[in-house]
C-alpha positions as CSV (number, residue, x, y, z in Angstrom):
1,M,119.4,80.3,75.6
2,G,116.9,82.7,77.4
3,R,116.4,82.5,81.1
4,K,113.6,80.6,82.3
5,Y,111.0,82.0,84.7
6,Q,109.1,80.0,87.5
7,P,105.8,80.7,88.7
8,L,105.3,83.6,90.9
9,S,103.9,81.4,93.4
10,K,106.7,79.2,93.7
11,T,109.0,82.1,93.9
12,V,107.1,83.7,96.7
13,K,107.2,80.2,98.5
14,E,110.9,79.7,98.1
15,T,111.6,83.5,99.3
16,V,109.5,83.1,102.3
17,D,110.8,79.8,103.3
18,L,114.4,81.0,102.8
19,V,113.8,84.1,104.9
20,F,112.0,82.1,107.5
21,E,114.9,79.4,107.9
22,L,117.5,82.1,108.0
23,T,115.9,84.5,110.6
24,T,114.9,81.7,113.0
25,S,118.1,79.7,112.8
26,N,119.7,82.9,114.2
27,P,118.1,84.3,117.4
28,D,119.9,87.7,117.3
29,G,118.6,88.2,113.6
30,Y,120.2,87.7,110.3
31,E,122.3,90.0,108.4
32,M,121.4,90.1,104.8
33,K,120.2,92.7,102.0
34,A,117.1,92.2,100.6
35,K,118.3,92.9,97.0
36,E,120.6,89.7,97.1
37,L,117.1,87.9,97.0
38,G,116.5,89.4,93.4
39,N,113.6,91.7,92.3
40,T,110.4,89.4,93.4
41,G,112.5,88.5,96.7
42,K,113.1,92.1,97.5
43,L,109.4,92.6,97.0
44,V,108.4,89.8,99.1
45,V,110.8,91.0,101.9
46,R,108.9,94.4,101.8
47,I,105.6,92.9,102.1
48,L,106.5,91.0,104.9
49,L,108.0,94.1,106.7
50,Q,104.7,95.8,105.8
51,R,102.7,93.1,107.5
52,G,104.8,93.1,110.6
53,I,105.8,89.4,109.8
54,L,109.5,90.6,109.7
55,E,111.2,93.0,111.5
56,R,114.3,95.1,110.3
57,V,117.0,96.5,112.6
58,R,120.0,98.7,111.4
59,M,123.3,97.5,112.4
60,K,125.3,100.3,114.1
61,N,128.7,99.5,112.7
62,K,127.5,99.2,109.0
63,V,125.7,101.8,106.9
64,H,123.4,99.8,104.7
65,A,123.2,96.6,106.5
66,F,120.2,95.2,108.4
67,L,119.6,92.4,110.8
68,Y,116.2,90.8,109.9
69,K,114.1,88.9,112.7
70,W,111.1,86.8,112.1
71,A,108.7,88.7,114.3
72,V,105.6,86.3,114.7
73,A,105.3,82.9,116.4
74,S,104.1,80.8,113.6
75,A,105.6,79.5,110.4
76,P,104.6,80.6,107.0
77,T,101.6,79.0,105.6
78,K,99.9,78.4,102.3
79,V,97.5,81.2,103.2
80,L,100.1,83.5,103.5
81,Y,101.9,82.4,100.4
82,G,98.7,82.9,98.5
83,S,98.1,86.4,99.9
84,I,101.5,87.7,99.1
85,T,101.4,86.2,95.7
86,Q,97.9,87.8,95.2
87,E,99.4,91.3,96.3
88,L,102.1,91.0,93.8
89,T,100.1,90.0,90.9
90,D,97.9,93.1,91.8
91,M,100.9,95.3,91.8
92,I,102.2,94.0,88.4
93,R,98.7,94.2,87.0
94,K,98.5,98.0,88.2
95,K,101.9,98.7,86.8
96,N,100.9,97.2,83.3
97,E,97.7,99.1,83.1
98,K,99.7,102.2,83.6
99,Y,102.1,101.4,80.8
100,N,99.4,100.6,78.7
101,A,97.4,103.8,79.2
102,K,100.4,105.8,78.7
103,K,101.1,103.8,75.5
104,K,97.5,104.3,74.5
105,D,97.8,107.9,74.9
106,A,100.8,108.1,72.5
107,E,99.0,106.5,69.8
108,W,95.9,108.6,69.9
109,K,97.9,111.7,69.7
110,D,99.4,110.2,66.6
111,F,96.2,109.4,65.4
112,V,94.5,113.0,65.6
113,K,96.0,115.3,63.3
114,E,96.2,118.8,64.4
115,I,95.7,121.8,61.9
116,P,97.2,125.2,63.1
117,C,94.6,127.7,64.3
118,G,93.4,130.3,61.8
119,E,94.2,128.1,58.6
120,P,91.3,126.4,57.3
121,A,91.7,122.8,55.9
122,Q,92.8,122.9,52.1
123,E,90.6,121.0,49.7
124,P,92.6,119.4,46.9
125,V,92.1,121.0,43.7
126,N,91.7,117.8,41.6
127,T,89.3,115.8,43.7
128,I,88.1,112.1,42.7
129,V,84.8,111.3,44.3
130,L,84.6,107.9,45.3
131,T,81.5,106.2,47.0
132,P,82.8,104.5,49.9
133,A,81.9,100.7,50.9
134,P,80.3,100.5,54.0
135,T,82.9,100.3,56.7
136,V,83.4,99.5,60.4
137,S,84.9,102.4,62.5
138,I,87.2,101.9,65.3
139,F,84.8,104.0,67.2
140,D,81.6,101.9,66.9
141,P,82.0,100.3,70.0
142,F,82.0,103.4,71.8
143,S,79.0,106.0,72.5
144,D,79.1,109.6,71.5
145,Q,79.3,110.7,75.2
146,E,82.2,108.2,75.7
147,L,84.3,109.7,72.8
148,W,83.6,113.1,74.0
149,D,84.5,112.5,77.5
150,E,87.8,111.1,76.3
151,L,88.6,114.2,74.1
152,K,87.7,116.4,77.0
153,R,90.1,114.4,79.3
154,R,92.7,114.9,76.6
155,G,92.3,118.7,76.6
156,Y,90.0,119.2,73.6
157,F,87.1,121.6,73.9
158,I,84.3,123.4,71.4
159,E,85.0,126.9,70.4
160,G,82.4,128.1,68.1
161,E,81.5,125.4,65.9
162,R,85.1,123.9,65.8
163,L,87.0,121.2,67.7
164,C,90.1,123.2,69.4
165,I,92.9,121.8,71.5
166,V,94.4,123.7,74.2
167,N,97.2,125.0,71.9
168,K,94.4,126.6,69.6
169,S,94.6,124.0,66.9
170,Y,91.5,123.5,65.1
171,L,90.1,120.1,63.8
172,D,87.3,120.6,61.0
């Protein structure tokens, strides 16, 4: 069976509470590695460190060991849990947007066929002319300016009366 995931807000609350308990129960600090808390736990610890809520001190006798101390006087609150959850959600969304943009670029390059420069497109000798039925194009939702801006962003330009890409391949 697959692993069941719990809501991000619950993971954040459990991680912050665990770190709070461990660090406040030991006045000298608690020795731990953030990666032991899992991927999400490691990110939560990083956010707590960035905000100054948690302090990290390198141990002198161990290379990759740290003592963590709770640096503020107050205990975690619902507002803290919510803000950390929101920050993680934003990080995940940004990462997914970058992934989807790369995937869309790859699909676009597959869609546009490049013809080598200097060789005109060949017309088939026996052509059957069909009258096309009205179709809806995938480009209909976009204005001409938006399409042109996207082509320019991907390295296309106009040379003469032809659309050309940086490597001098023409599209007729």
